[in-house]
N, CA, C, O and the ligand as a Tripos MOL2 file, in Angstrom:
@<TRIPOS>MOLECULE
protein
  305   303    77     0     0
PROTEIN
NO_CHARGES

@<TRIPOS>ATOM
      1 N         -39.5910   33.0340  -22.8030 N.3       1 MET1
      2 CA        -38.3410   32.4160  -22.8260 C.3       1 MET1
      3 C         -37.8650   31.6900  -23.9880 C.2       1 MET1
      4 O         -38.6220   30.8270  -24.4310 O.2       1 MET1
      5 N         -36.6150   31.9020  -24.6340 N.am      2 GLU2
      6 CA        -36.2440   31.2560  -25.8840 C.3       2 GLU2
      7 C         -35.9430   29.8640  -25.5120 C.2       2 GLU2
      8 O         -35.5050   29.5180  -24.4140 O.2       2 GLU2
      9 N         -36.2060   29.1010  -26.4910 N.am      3 PRO3
     10 CA        -35.9250   27.5450  -26.3830 C.3       3 PRO3
     11 C         -34.3820   27.4210  -26.3650 C.2       3 PRO3
     12 O         -33.6640   28.3830  -26.6380 O.2       3 PRO3
     13 N         -33.8590   26.1000  -26.0060 N.am      4 PHE4
     14 CA        -32.5740   25.9830  -26.1980 C.3       4 PHE4
     15 C         -32.1910   26.0250  -27.5540 C.2       4 PHE4
     16 O         -32.9220   25.5590  -28.4280 O.2       4 PHE4
     17 N         -31.0250   26.5850  -27.8120 N.am      5 HIS5
     18 CA        -30.5040   26.6100  -29.1720 C.3       5 HIS5
     19 C         -28.9770   26.6930  -29.1560 C.2       5 HIS5
     20 O         -28.4010   27.2110  -28.2000 O.2       5 HIS5
     21 N         -28.2830   26.1640  -30.2540 N.am      6 ALA6
     22 CA        -26.8430   26.1860  -30.2360 C.3       6 ALA6
     23 C         -26.4880   26.0940  -31.6280 C.2       6 ALA6
     24 O         -27.0720   25.2240  -32.2740 O.2       6 ALA6
     25 N         -25.5850   26.8740  -32.2610 N.am      7 PHE7
     26 CA        -24.9720   26.4560  -33.4530 C.3       7 PHE7
     27 C         -24.0260   25.1820  -33.5860 C.2       7 PHE7
     28 O         -23.2090   24.9240  -32.7030 O.2       7 PHE7
     29 N         -24.1440   24.5420  -34.5170 N.am      8 LEU8
     30 CA        -23.4630   23.1700  -34.5740 C.3       8 LEU8
     31 C         -22.0280   23.5770  -35.3780 C.2       8 LEU8
     32 O         -21.7430   24.6650  -35.8790 O.2       8 LEU8
     33 N         -21.2510   22.3840  -35.3340 N.am      9 THR9
     34 CA        -19.9570   22.7260  -36.0960 C.3       9 THR9
     35 C         -20.1800   21.9180  -37.5600 C.2       9 THR9
     36 O         -19.3020   22.0170  -38.4180 O.2       9 THR9
     37 N         -21.2920   21.1790  -37.7910 N.am     10 ILE10
     38 CA        -21.4760   20.6330  -38.9100 C.3      10 ILE10
     39 C         -22.3710   21.5860  -39.7680 C.2      10 ILE10
     40 O         -23.2250   22.3020  -39.2460 O.2      10 ILE10
     41 N         -22.1180   21.5560  -41.1870 N.am     11 LYS11
     42 CA        -22.7090   22.6690  -42.0390 C.3      11 LYS11
     43 C         -23.7460   22.1850  -42.8790 C.2      11 LYS11
     44 O         -23.7220   20.9790  -43.1240 O.2      11 LYS11
     45 N         -24.5790   22.8200  -43.3320 N.am     12 CYS12
     46 CA        -25.5390   22.4050  -44.3990 C.3      12 CYS12
     47 C         -24.9090   21.9890  -45.6960 C.2      12 CYS12
     48 O         -23.9930   22.6020  -46.2430 O.2      12 CYS12
     49 N         -25.5000   20.8530  -46.1580 N.am     13 SER13
     50 CA        -24.9580   20.2060  -47.2160 C.3      13 SER13
     51 C         -25.2440   21.1570  -48.5360 C.2      13 SER13
     52 O         -24.6160   20.9310  -49.5710 O.2      13 SER13
     53 N         -26.0570   22.0580  -48.4800 N.am     14 HIS14
     54 CA        -26.7270   22.7600  -49.5390 C.3      14 HIS14
     55 C         -25.7430   24.0470  -49.7960 C.2      14 HIS14
     56 O         -25.0980   24.2630  -50.8220 O.2      14 HIS14
     57 N         -25.7890   24.7940  -48.6860 N.am     15 CYS15
     58 CA        -25.1930   26.0770  -48.6110 C.3      15 CYS15
     59 C         -24.0130   26.2510  -47.6160 C.2      15 CYS15
     60 O         -23.5000   27.3660  -47.5200 O.2      15 CYS15
     61 N         -23.5930   25.3050  -46.9370 N.am     16 ALA16
     62 CA        -22.2930   25.2670  -46.1520 C.3      16 ALA16
     63 C         -22.4610   26.3000  -44.9780 C.2      16 ALA16
     64 O         -21.4750   26.8160  -44.4520 O.2      16 ALA16
     65 N         -23.8470   26.6040  -44.5590 N.am     17 THR17
     66 CA        -23.9540   27.3290  -43.3550 C.3      17 THR17
     67 C         -24.0290   26.4380  -42.1970 C.2      17 THR17
     68 O         -24.4960   25.3000  -42.2550 O.2      17 THR17
     69 N         -23.5100   27.0430  -41.0410 N.am     18 PRO18
     70 CA        -23.4990   26.1120  -39.8420 C.3      18 PRO18
     71 C         -24.9850   25.9830  -39.3180 C.2      18 PRO18
     72 O         -25.8090   26.8930  -39.2290 O.2      18 PRO18
     73 N         -25.1380   24.6990  -39.0030 N.am     19 LEU19
     74 CA        -26.7350   24.2870  -38.5730 C.3      19 LEU19
     75 C         -27.0150   24.8110  -37.3700 C.2      19 LEU19
     76 O         -26.0860   25.0550  -36.6000 O.2      19 LEU19
     77 N         -28.2480   25.0510  -37.0380 N.am     20 LEU20
     78 CA        -28.6840   25.6150  -35.7960 C.3      20 LEU20
     79 C         -29.5240   24.3320  -35.0680 C.2      20 LEU20
     80 O         -30.4580   23.7550  -35.6250 O.2      20 LEU20
     81 N         -29.0610   24.0290  -33.8420 N.am     21 ARG21
     82 CA        -30.1610   23.1680  -33.2550 C.3      21 ARG21
     83 C         -31.0270   23.9270  -32.2420 C.2      21 ARG21
     84 O         -30.6360   24.8300  -31.5020 O.2      21 ARG21
     85 N         -32.2950   23.4080  -32.3280 N.am     22 ILE22
     86 CA        -33.3480   24.0070  -31.5630 C.3      22 ILE22
     87 C         -34.0410   23.0270  -30.7850 C.2      22 ILE22
     88 O         -34.5530   22.0520  -31.3350 O.2      22 ILE22
     89 N         -34.1000   23.2220  -29.4580 N.am     23 GLY23
     90 CA        -35.0430   22.5470  -28.7150 C.3      23 GLY23
     91 C         -36.5590   22.7970  -28.7900 C.2      23 GLY23
     92 O         -36.9600   23.8150  -28.2260 O.2      23 GLY23
     93 N         -37.4320   22.0300  -29.3900 N.am     24 LEU24
     94 CA        -38.6650   22.4720  -29.4630 C.3      24 LEU24
     95 C         -39.5920   21.9330  -28.2330 C.2      24 LEU24
     96 O         -40.6880   22.3690  -27.8800 O.2      24 LEU24
     97 N         -38.8100   20.8250  -27.6670 N.am     25 SER25
     98 CA        -39.6420   20.3320  -26.5350 C.3      25 SER25
     99 C         -38.5700   19.4240  -25.6220 C.2      25 SER25
    100 O         -37.3900   19.2900  -25.9470 O.2      25 SER25
    101 N         -39.0730   18.9180  -24.6180 N.am     26 GLN26
    102 CA        -37.8780   18.1050  -23.8510 C.3      26 GLN26
    103 C         -37.3480   16.9770  -24.6810 C.2      26 GLN26
    104 O         -36.1730   16.6300  -24.5570 O.2      26 GLN26
    105 N         -38.2360   16.3340  -25.5990 N.am     27 ASN27
    106 CA        -37.7120   15.2860  -26.1860 C.3      27 ASN27
    107 C         -37.5940   15.4490  -27.8100 C.2      27 ASN27
    108 O         -37.3950   14.4950  -28.5620 O.2      27 ASN27
    109 N         -37.7070   16.4490  -28.1220 N.am     28 SER28
    110 CA        -37.7830   16.8710  -29.5690 C.3      28 SER28
    111 C         -36.7990   17.9900  -30.0260 C.2      28 SER28
    112 O         -37.1780   19.1590  -29.9590 O.2      28 SER28
    113 N         -35.6230   17.7030  -30.4610 N.am     29 ASP29
    114 CA        -34.7610   18.7470  -30.7560 C.3      29 ASP29
    115 C         -34.7150   18.5980  -32.3200 C.2      29 ASP29
    116 O         -34.8300   17.4880  -32.8390 O.2      29 ASP29
    117 N         -34.5610   19.6270  -32.9800 N.am     30 ILE30
    118 CA        -34.5000   19.8640  -34.5310 C.3      30 ILE30
    119 C         -33.1080   20.4090  -34.7890 C.2      30 ILE30
    120 O         -32.3940   20.8920  -33.9110 O.2      30 ILE30
    121 N         -32.7520   20.2770  -36.1960 N.am     31 VAL31
    122 CA        -31.6530   20.9070  -36.7280 C.3      31 VAL31
    123 C         -32.1630   21.6300  -38.0030 C.2      31 VAL31
    124 O         -32.8460   21.0740  -38.8630 O.2      31 VAL31
    125 N         -31.7970   22.8140  -38.0350 N.am     32 VAL32
    126 CA        -32.4230   23.7990  -39.1010 C.3      32 VAL32
    127 C         -31.2020   24.5280  -39.5360 C.2      32 VAL32
    128 O         -30.3360   24.9880  -38.7920 O.2      32 VAL32
    129 N         -31.2450   24.5780  -40.9450 N.am     33 CYS33
    130 CA        -30.3320   25.4250  -41.7810 C.3      33 CYS33
    131 C         -30.9810   26.8650  -41.7640 C.2      33 CYS33
    132 O         -32.1080   27.0370  -42.2290 O.2      33 CYS33
    133 N         -30.2220   27.9260  -41.2030 N.am     34 PRO34
    134 CA        -30.7020   29.2080  -41.0470 C.3      34 PRO34
    135 C         -31.0340   29.7720  -42.3910 C.2      34 PRO34
    136 O         -31.8690   30.6730  -42.4810 O.2      34 PRO34
    137 N         -30.4590   29.3160  -43.3800 N.am     35 ILE35
    138 CA        -30.6160   29.9460  -44.8590 C.3      35 ILE35
    139 C         -31.4640   29.1610  -45.6910 C.2      35 ILE35
    140 O         -32.3460   29.7850  -46.2810 O.2      35 ILE35
    141 N         -31.4030   28.0600  -45.8510 N.am     36 CYS36
    142 CA        -32.3800   27.2740  -46.4950 C.3      36 CYS36
    143 C         -33.8030   27.1060  -45.7330 C.2      36 CYS36
    144 O         -34.8860   27.2060  -46.3100 O.2      36 CYS36
    145 N         -33.6610   26.8740  -44.5380 N.am     37 LEU37
    146 CA        -34.7280   26.5430  -43.5890 C.3      37 LEU37
    147 C         -35.2060   25.1950  -43.7560 C.2      37 LEU37
    148 O         -36.3440   24.8300  -43.4610 O.2      37 LEU37
    149 N         -34.2010   24.3890  -44.2910 N.am     38 LYS38
    150 CA        -34.4790   22.8940  -44.2610 C.3      38 LYS38
    151 C         -34.1100   22.5820  -42.9360 C.2      38 LYS38
    152 O         -33.3010   23.2040  -42.2480 O.2      38 LYS38
    153 N         -34.8600   21.4140  -42.5700 N.am     39 ALA39
    154 CA        -34.7760   21.0380  -41.1100 C.3      39 ALA39
    155 C         -34.7100   19.3850  -41.0350 C.2      39 ALA39
    156 O         -35.0040   18.6910  -42.0080 O.2      39 ALA39
    157 N         -34.4050   18.9870  -40.1100 N.am     40 GLY40
    158 CA        -34.5390   17.4770  -39.6470 C.3      40 GLY40
    159 C         -34.3950   17.3680  -38.2130 C.2      40 GLY40
    160 O         -33.8670   18.1820  -37.4560 O.2      40 GLY40
    161 N         -35.0840   15.9450  -37.8580 N.am     41 SER41
    162 CA        -34.8160   15.8210  -36.3640 C.3      41 SER41
    163 C         -33.3350   15.4760  -36.1220 C.2      41 SER41
    164 O         -32.6020   14.8270  -36.8680 O.2      41 SER41
    165 N         -33.0150   16.0700  -34.8630 N.am     42 TYR42
    166 CA        -31.5540   16.2280  -34.3900 C.3      42 TYR42
    167 C         -30.9350   14.6830  -34.3960 C.2      42 TYR42
    168 O         -29.9050   14.4210  -35.0180 O.2      42 TYR42
    169 N         -31.5910   13.8050  -33.7220 N.am     43 ASP43
    170 CA        -31.0990   12.4030  -33.6320 C.3      43 ASP43
    171 C         -31.0050   11.7290  -34.9920 C.2      43 ASP43
    172 O         -30.1200   10.8760  -35.0490 O.2      43 ASP43
    173 N         -31.7850   11.9330  -36.2070 N.am     44 ASP44
    174 CA        -31.6910   11.5020  -37.2880 C.3      44 ASP44
    175 C         -30.5620   12.0610  -38.0750 C.2      44 ASP44
    176 O         -29.8480   11.3470  -38.7790 O.2      44 ASP44
    177 N         -30.4040   13.3700  -37.9490 N.am     45 VAL45
    178 CA        -29.2460   14.0770  -38.6300 C.3      45 VAL45
    179 C         -27.8660   13.8050  -38.0560 C.2      45 VAL45
    180 O         -26.9370   13.4650  -38.7890 O.2      45 VAL45
    181 N         -27.7410   13.9470  -36.8190 N.am     46 LEU46
    182 CA        -26.5050   13.7450  -35.9690 C.3      46 LEU46
    183 C         -26.0930   12.2520  -35.9470 C.2      46 LEU46
    184 O         -24.9730   11.9020  -36.3190 O.2      46 LEU46
    185 N         -26.9820   11.4280  -35.5250 N.am     47 GLU47
    186 CA        -26.5350    9.9050  -35.4570 C.3      47 GLU47
    187 C         -26.8050    8.9430  -36.6760 C.2      47 GLU47
    188 O         -26.2540    7.8420  -36.6720 O.2      47 GLU47
    189 N         -27.4730    9.2380  -37.5220 N.am     48 GLU48
    190 CA        -28.0020    8.6490  -38.6650 C.3      48 GLU48
    191 C         -27.4600    9.3040  -40.0010 C.2      48 GLU48
    192 O         -27.4050    8.6400  -41.0350 O.2      48 GLU48
    193 N         -27.0780   10.5800  -39.9470 N.am     49 GLY49
    194 CA        -26.5220   11.2070  -41.1430 C.3      49 GLY49
    195 C         -27.6990   11.6000  -42.2020 C.2      49 GLY49
    196 O         -27.5170   11.9540  -43.3670 O.2      49 GLY49
    197 N         -28.7750   11.4750  -41.6220 N.am     50 ALA50
    198 CA        -29.8250   12.0100  -42.4840 C.3      50 ALA50
    199 C         -29.7770   13.3470  -43.0780 C.2      50 ALA50
    200 O         -29.1540   14.2330  -42.4950 O.2      50 ALA50
    201 N         -30.4460   13.5990  -44.3130 N.am     51 GLU51
    202 CA        -30.2440   14.8010  -45.0120 C.3      51 GLU51
    203 C         -31.2570   15.7920  -44.3320 C.2      51 GLU51
    204 O         -32.2060   15.2420  -43.7750 O.2      51 GLU51
    205 N         -31.2140   17.0660  -44.2900 N.am     52 LEU52
    206 CA        -32.1050   18.0890  -43.9750 C.3      52 LEU52
    207 C         -33.1830   17.9040  -45.0000 C.2      52 LEU52
    208 O         -32.8640   17.4680  -46.1060 O.2      52 LEU52
    209 N         -34.4740   18.2060  -44.7200 N.am     53 SER53
    210 CA        -35.7450   18.0080  -45.6690 C.3      53 SER53
    211 C         -36.3910   19.3980  -45.7950 C.2      53 SER53
    212 O         -36.3960   20.1740  -44.8390 O.2      53 SER53
    213 N         -36.9470   19.7130  -47.0110 N.am     54 ASP54
    214 CA        -37.7490   20.8600  -47.1020 C.3      54 ASP54
    215 C         -38.9530   20.9540  -46.4710 C.2      54 ASP54
    216 O         -39.4870   21.9530  -45.9890 O.2      54 ASP54
    217 N         -39.4210   19.5620  -46.5270 N.am     55 GLY55
    218 CA        -40.6970   19.4220  -46.1670 C.3      55 GLY55
    219 C         -41.0600   19.2270  -44.5310 C.2      55 GLY55
    220 O         -42.1790   18.9500  -44.0980 O.2      55 GLY55
    221 N         -39.8790   19.4320  -43.7510 N.am     56 TYR56
    222 CA        -39.8980   19.2390  -42.4720 C.3      56 TYR56
    223 C         -40.9440   20.2600  -41.6300 C.2      56 TYR56
    224 O         -40.8550   21.4690  -41.8440 O.2      56 TYR56
    225 N         -41.7130   19.8640  -40.8860 N.am     57 ASP57
    226 CA        -42.6900   20.8320  -40.4150 C.3      57 ASP57
    227 C         -41.8930   21.7970  -39.1030 C.2      57 ASP57
    228 O         -41.9000   21.4880  -37.9120 O.2      57 ASP57
    229 N         -41.3370   22.8230  -39.6140 N.am     58 VAL58
    230 CA        -40.9120   23.8430  -38.5440 C.3      58 VAL58
    231 C         -42.1020   24.6100  -38.2800 C.2      58 VAL58
    232 O         -42.8210   24.9190  -39.2300 O.2      58 VAL58
    233 N         -42.4480   25.0150  -36.9100 N.am     59 PRO59
    234 CA        -43.4050   25.8500  -36.5860 C.3      59 PRO59
    235 C         -42.9440   27.2730  -37.0940 C.2      59 PRO59
    236 O         -41.7720   27.6450  -37.1530 O.2      59 PRO59
    237 N         -44.0020   27.9710  -37.4340 N.am     60 ALA60
    238 CA        -43.5300   29.3560  -37.9720 C.3      60 ALA60
    239 C         -42.8020   30.2280  -36.8890 C.2      60 ALA60
    240 O         -41.9370   31.0310  -37.2380 O.2      60 ALA60
    241 N         -43.1480   30.0730  -35.5960 N.am     61 GLY61
    242 CA        -42.4040   30.7120  -34.5820 C.3      61 GLY61
    243 C         -41.0420   30.4440  -34.4770 C.2      61 GLY61
    244 O         -40.1530   31.2720  -34.2830 O.2      61 GLY61
    245 N         -40.9190   29.1470  -34.6270 N.am     62 THR62
    246 CA        -39.5370   28.5720  -34.5480 C.3      62 THR62
    247 C         -38.6920   29.2050  -35.9240 C.2      62 THR62
    248 O         -37.6070   29.7680  -35.7720 O.2      62 THR62
    249 N         -39.2330   29.0640  -37.0730 N.am     63 GLN63
    250 CA        -38.4620   29.6540  -38.2670 C.3      63 GLN63
    251 C         -38.2150   31.3450  -37.9200 C.2      63 GLN63
    252 O         -37.1360   31.8270  -38.2650 O.2      63 GLN63
    253 N         -39.0670   32.0810  -37.3470 N.am     64 GLU64
    254 CA        -38.7170   33.3760  -36.9250 C.3      64 GLU64
    255 C         -37.4550   33.3920  -36.0150 C.2      64 GLU64
    256 O         -36.5290   34.1950  -36.1370 O.2      64 GLU64
    257 N         -37.5200   32.6030  -35.2760 N.am     65 LEU65
    258 CA        -36.3440   32.4700  -34.2750 C.3      65 LEU65
    259 C         -35.1010   32.1580  -34.7530 C.2      65 LEU65
    260 O         -34.0610   32.6880  -34.3640 O.2      65 LEU65
    261 N         -35.2080   31.1120  -35.7810 N.am     66 VAL66
    262 CA        -33.9970   30.6270  -36.4330 C.3      66 VAL66
    263 C         -33.5350   32.0170  -37.2990 C.2      66 VAL66
    264 O         -32.3580   32.3740  -37.2470 O.2      66 VAL66
    265 N         -34.3030   32.6050  -37.9150 N.am     67 ARG67
    266 CA        -33.8480   33.8370  -38.7620 C.3      67 ARG67
    267 C         -33.2170   34.7890  -37.6410 C.2      67 ARG67
    268 O         -32.1560   35.3750  -37.8570 O.2      67 ARG67
    269 N         -33.8290   34.9040  -36.5810 N.am     68 ARG68
    270 CA        -33.1230   36.0220  -35.7220 C.3      68 ARG68
    271 C         -31.9070   35.8230  -35.1260 C.2      68 ARG68
    272 O         -30.9830   36.6280  -35.0120 O.2      68 ARG68
    273 N         -32.0010   34.3670  -34.6470 N.am     69 LEU69
    274 CA        -30.6580   33.9670  -34.1610 C.3      69 LEU69
    275 C         -29.5310   33.9730  -35.2240 C.2      69 LEU69
    276 O         -28.3870   34.2000  -34.8290 O.2      69 LEU69
    277 N         -29.7370   33.7620  -36.4250 N.am     70 TRP70
    278 CA        -28.7240   33.8080  -37.5020 C.3      70 TRP70
    279 C         -28.4750   35.3250  -37.7790 C.2      70 TRP70
    280 O         -27.3280   35.7370  -37.9510 O.2      70 TRP70
    281 N         -29.5680   36.1580  -37.8220 N.am     71 ALA71
    282 CA        -29.2060   37.6080  -37.9960 C.3      71 ALA71
    283 C         -28.2880   38.1560  -36.9470 C.2      71 ALA71
    284 O         -27.5000   39.0330  -37.3030 O.2      71 ALA71
    285 N         -28.2870   37.7310  -35.6230 N.am     72 ASN72
    286 CA        -27.7680   38.3280  -34.3710 C.3      72 ASN72
    287 C         -26.4690   37.6050  -33.9750 C.2      72 ASN72
    288 O         -25.7110   37.9690  -33.0760 O.2      72 ASN72
    289 N         -26.3110   36.4830  -34.8040 N.am     73 ARG73
    290 CA        -24.9290   35.6890  -34.4530 C.3      73 ARG73
    291 C         -23.9450   36.5730  -34.2600 C.2      73 ARG73
    292 O         -24.0550   37.7350  -34.6500 O.2      73 ARG73
    293 N         -22.9490   36.1500  -33.6780 N.am     74 ALA74
    294 CA        -21.7250   36.7250  -33.5140 C.3      74 ALA74
    295 C         -20.9340   36.7930  -34.6550 C.2      74 ALA74
    296 O         -20.5840   35.7290  -35.1670 O.2      74 ALA74
    297 N         -20.5390   38.0010  -35.2170 N.am     75 THR75
    298 CA        -19.7360   37.8370  -36.5270 C.3      75 THR75
    299 C         -18.2820   38.2660  -36.2800 C.2      75 THR75
    300 O         -18.0250   39.0990  -35.4110 O.2      75 THR75
    301 N         -17.4120   37.7500  -36.9740 N.am     76 PRO76
    302 CA        -15.8090   38.1750  -36.6460 C.3      76 PRO76
    303 C         -15.6590   39.4260  -37.1290 C.2      76 PRO76
    304 O         -14.5750   40.0010  -37.0300 O.2      76 PRO76
    305 ZN        -28.7010   25.5650  -46.1360 Zn       77 ZN77
@<TRIPOS>BOND
     1     1     2 1
     2     2     3 1
     3     3     4 2
     4     3     5 am
     5     5     6 1
     6     6     7 1
     7     7     8 2
     8     7     9 am
     9     9    10 1
    10    10    11 1
    11    11    12 2
    12    11    13 am
    13    13    14 1
    14    14    15 1
    15    15    16 2
    16    15    17 am
    17    17    18 1
    18    18    19 1
    19    19    20 2
    20    19    21 am
    21    21    22 1
    22    22    23 1
    23    23    24 2
    24    23    25 am
    25    25    26 1
    26    26    27 1
    27    27    28 2
    28    27    29 am
    29    29    30 1
    30    30    31 1
    31    31    32 2
    32    31    33 am
    33    33    34 1
    34    34    35 1
    35    35    36 2
    36    35    37 am
    37    37    38 1
    38    38    39 1
    39    39    40 2
    40    39    41 am
    41    41    42 1
    42    42    43 1
    43    43    44 2
    44    43    45 am
    45    45    46 1
    46    46    47 1
    47    47    48 2
    48    47    49 am
    49    49    50 1
    50    50    51 1
    51    51    52 2
    52    51    53 am
    53    53    54 1
    54    54    55 1
    55    55    56 2
    56    55    57 am
    57    57    58 1
    58    58    59 1
    59    59    60 2
    60    59    61 am
    61    61    62 1
    62    62    63 1
    63    63    64 2
    64    63    65 am
    65    65    66 1
    66    66    67 1
    67    67    68 2
    68    67    69 am
    69    69    70 1
    70    70    71 1
    71    71    72 2
    72    71    73 am
    73    73    74 1
    74    74    75 1
    75    75    76 2
    76    75    77 am
    77    77    78 1
    78    78    79 1
    79    79    80 2
    80    79    81 am
    81    81    82 1
    82    82    83 1
    83    83    84 2
    84    83    85 am
    85    85    86 1
    86    86    87 1
    87    87    88 2
    88    87    89 am
    89    89    90 1
    90    90    91 1
    91    91    92 2
    92    91    93 am
    93    93    94 1
    94    94    95 1
    95    95    96 2
    96    95    97 am
    97    97    98 1
    98    98    99 1
    99    99   100 2
   100    99   101 am
   101   101   102 1
   102   102   103 1
   103   103   104 2
   104   103   105 am
   105   105   106 1
   106   106   107 1
   107   107   108 2
   108   107   109 am
   109   109   110 1
   110   110   111 1
   111   111   112 2
   112   111   113 am
   113   113   114 1
   114   114   115 1
   115   115   116 2
   116   115   117 am
   117   117   118 1
   118   118   119 1
   119   119   120 2
   120   119   121 am
   121   121   122 1
   122   122   123 1
   123   123   124 2
   124   123   125 am
   125   125   126 1
   126   126   127 1
   127   127   128 2
   128   127   129 am
   129   129   130 1
   130   130   131 1
   131   131   132 2
   132   131   133 am
   133   133   134 1
   134   134   135 1
   135   135   136 2
   136   135   137 am
   137   137   138 1
   138   138   139 1
   139   139   140 2
   140   139   141 am
   141   141   142 1
   142   142   143 1
   143   143   144 2
   144   143   145 am
   145   145   146 1
   146   146   147 1
   147   147   148 2
   148   147   149 am
   149   149   150 1
   150   150   151 1
   151   151   152 2
   152   151   153 am
   153   153   154 1
   154   154   155 1
   155   155   156 2
   156   155   157 am
   157   157   158 1
   158   158   159 1
   159   159   160 2
   160   159   161 am
   161   161   162 1
   162   162   163 1
   163   163   164 2
   164   163   165 am
   165   165   166 1
   166   166   167 1
   167   167   168 2
   168   167   169 am
   169   169   170 1
   170   170   171 1
   171   171   172 2
   172   171   173 am
   173   173   174 1
   174   174   175 1
   175   175   176 2
   176   175   177 am
   177   177   178 1
   178   178   179 1
   179   179   180 2
   180   179   181 am
   181   181   182 1
   182   182   183 1
   183   183   184 2
   184   183   185 am
   185   185   186 1
   186   186   187 1
   187   187   188 2
   188   187   189 am
   189   189   190 1
   190   190   191 1
   191   191   192 2
   192   191   193 am
   193   193   194 1
   194   194   195 1
   195   195   196 2
   196   195   197 am
   197   197   198 1
   198   198   199 1
   199   199   200 2
   200   199   201 am
   201   201   202 1
   202   202   203 1
   203   203   204 2
   204   203   205 am
   205   205   206 1
   206   206   207 1
   207   207   208 2
   208   207   209 am
   209   209   210 1
   210   210   211 1
   211   211   212 2
   212   211   213 am
   213   213   214 1
   214   214   215 1
   215   215   216 2
   216   215   217 am
   217   217   218 1
   218   218   219 1
   219   219   220 2
   220   219   221 am
   221   221   222 1
   222   222   223 1
   223   223   224 2
   224   223   225 am
   225   225   226 1
   226   226   227 1
   227   227   228 2
   228   227   229 am
   229   229   230 1
   230   230   231 1
   231   231   232 2
   232   231   233 am
   233   233   234 1
   234   234   235 1
   235   235   236 2
   236   235   237 am
   237   237   238 1
   238   238   239 1
   239   239   240 2
   240   239   241 am
   241   241   242 1
   242   242   243 1
   243   243   244 2
   244   243   245 am
   245   245   246 1
   246   246   247 1
   247   247   248 2
   248   247   249 am
   249   249   250 1
   250   250   251 1
   251   251   252 2
   252   251   253 am
   253   253   254 1
   254   254   255 1
   255   255   256 2
   256   255   257 am
   257   257   258 1
   258   258   259 1
   259   259   260 2
   260   259   261 am
   261   261   262 1
   262   262   263 1
   263   263   264 2
   264   263   265 am
   265   265   266 1
   266   266   267 1
   267   267   268 2
   268   267   269 am
   269   269   270 1
   270   270   271 1
   271   271   272 2
   272   271   273 am
   273   273   274 1
   274   274   275 1
   275   275   276 2
   276   275   277 am
   277   277   278 1
   278   278   279 1
   279   279   280 2
   280   279   281 am
   281   281   282 1
   282   282   283 1
   283   283   284 2
   284   283   285 am
   285   285   286 1
   286   286   287 1
   287   287   288 2
   288   287   289 am
   289   289   290 1
   290   290   291 1
   291   291   292 2
   292   291   293 am
   293   293   294 1
   294   294   295 1
   295   295   296 2
   296   295   297 am
   297   297   298 1
   298   298   299 1
   299   299   300 2
   300   299   301 am
   301   301   302 1
   302   302   303 1
   303   303   304 2
@<TRIPOS>SUBSTRUCTURE
     1 MET1         2 RESIDUE 1 A MET
     2 GLU2         6 RESIDUE 1 A GLU
     3 PRO3        10 RESIDUE 1 A PRO
     4 PHE4        14 RESIDUE 1 A PHE
     5 HIS5        18 RESIDUE 1 A HIS
     6 ALA6        22 RESIDUE 1 A ALA
     7 PHE7        26 RESIDUE 1 A PHE
     8 LEU8        30 RESIDUE 1 A LEU
     9 THR9        34 RESIDUE 1 A THR
    10 ILE10       38 RESIDUE 1 A ILE
    11 LYS11       42 RESIDUE 1 A LYS
    12 CYS12       46 RESIDUE 1 A CYS
    13 SER13       50 RESIDUE 1 A SER
    14 HIS14       54 RESIDUE 1 A HIS
    15 CYS15       58 RESIDUE 1 A CYS
    16 ALA16       62 RESIDUE 1 A ALA
    17 THR17       66 RESIDUE 1 A THR
    18 PRO18       70 RESIDUE 1 A PRO
    19 LEU19       74 RESIDUE 1 A LEU
    20 LEU20       78 RESIDUE 1 A LEU
    21 ARG21       82 RESIDUE 1 A ARG
    22 ILE22       86 RESIDUE 1 A ILE
    23 GLY23       90 RESIDUE 1 A GLY
    24 LEU24       94 RESIDUE 1 A LEU
    25 SER25       98 RESIDUE 1 A SER
    26 GLN26      102 RESIDUE 1 A GLN
    27 ASN27      106 RESIDUE 1 A ASN
    28 SER28      110 RESIDUE 1 A SER
    29 ASP29      114 RESIDUE 1 A ASP
    30 ILE30      118 RESIDUE 1 A ILE
    31 VAL31      122 RESIDUE 1 A VAL
    32 VAL32      126 RESIDUE 1 A VAL
    33 CYS33      130 RESIDUE 1 A CYS
    34 PRO34      134 RESIDUE 1 A PRO
    35 ILE35      138 RESIDUE 1 A ILE
    36 CYS36      142 RESIDUE 1 A CYS
    37 LEU37      146 RESIDUE 1 A LEU
    38 LYS38      150 RESIDUE 1 A LYS
    39 ALA39      154 RESIDUE 1 A ALA
    40 GLY40      158 RESIDUE 1 A GLY
    41 SER41      162 RESIDUE 1 A SER
    42 TYR42      166 RESIDUE 1 A TYR
    43 ASP43      170 RESIDUE 1 A ASP
    44 ASP44      174 RESIDUE 1 A ASP
    45 VAL45      178 RESIDUE 1 A VAL
    46 LEU46      182 RESIDUE 1 A LEU
    47 GLU47      186 RESIDUE 1 A GLU
    48 GLU48      190 RESIDUE 1 A GLU
    49 GLY49      194 RESIDUE 1 A GLY
    50 ALA50      198 RESIDUE 1 A ALA
    51 GLU51      202 RESIDUE 1 A GLU
    52 LEU52      206 RESIDUE 1 A LEU
    53 SER53      210 RESIDUE 1 A SER
    54 ASP54      214 RESIDUE 1 A ASP
    55 GLY55      218 RESIDUE 1 A GLY
    56 TYR56      222 RESIDUE 1 A TYR
    57 ASP57      226 RESIDUE 1 A ASP
    58 VAL58      230 RESIDUE 1 A VAL
    59 PRO59      234 RESIDUE 1 A PRO
    60 ALA60      238 RESIDUE 1 A ALA
    61 GLY61      242 RESIDUE 1 A GLY
    62 THR62      246 RESIDUE 1 A THR
    63 GLN63      250 RESIDUE 1 A GLN
    64 GLU64      254 RESIDUE 1 A GLU
    65 LEU65      258 RESIDUE 1 A LEU
    66 VAL66      262 RESIDUE 1 A VAL
    67 ARG67      266 RESIDUE 1 A ARG
    68 ARG68      270 RESIDUE 1 A ARG
    69 LEU69      274 RESIDUE 1 A LEU
    70 TRP70      278 RESIDUE 1 A TRP
    71 ALA71      282 RESIDUE 1 A ALA
    72 ASN72      286 RESIDUE 1 A ASN
    73 ARG73      290 RESIDUE 1 A ARG
    74 ALA74      294 RESIDUE 1 A ALA
    75 THR75      298 RESIDUE 1 A THR
    76 PRO76      302 RESIDUE 1 A PRO
    77 ZN77       305 GROUP 0 **** ****
């Protein structure tokens, strides 16, 4: 089963791609840019305006999911 995920209305400050929210576990959502693969904690980014980081630890399986969701997103 896929984890919770949703595209956000906010965009990556580096490439202007809509950010993707992924639920890693019940208490831990992350925000990932599907292009840069920079990431951050959902709470930090949304509530505190934190920047996405290159060094954020996104599990390999989650990176694959992000790429797949981005590739399969509805295109106009
Ligand atoms: Zn980006």
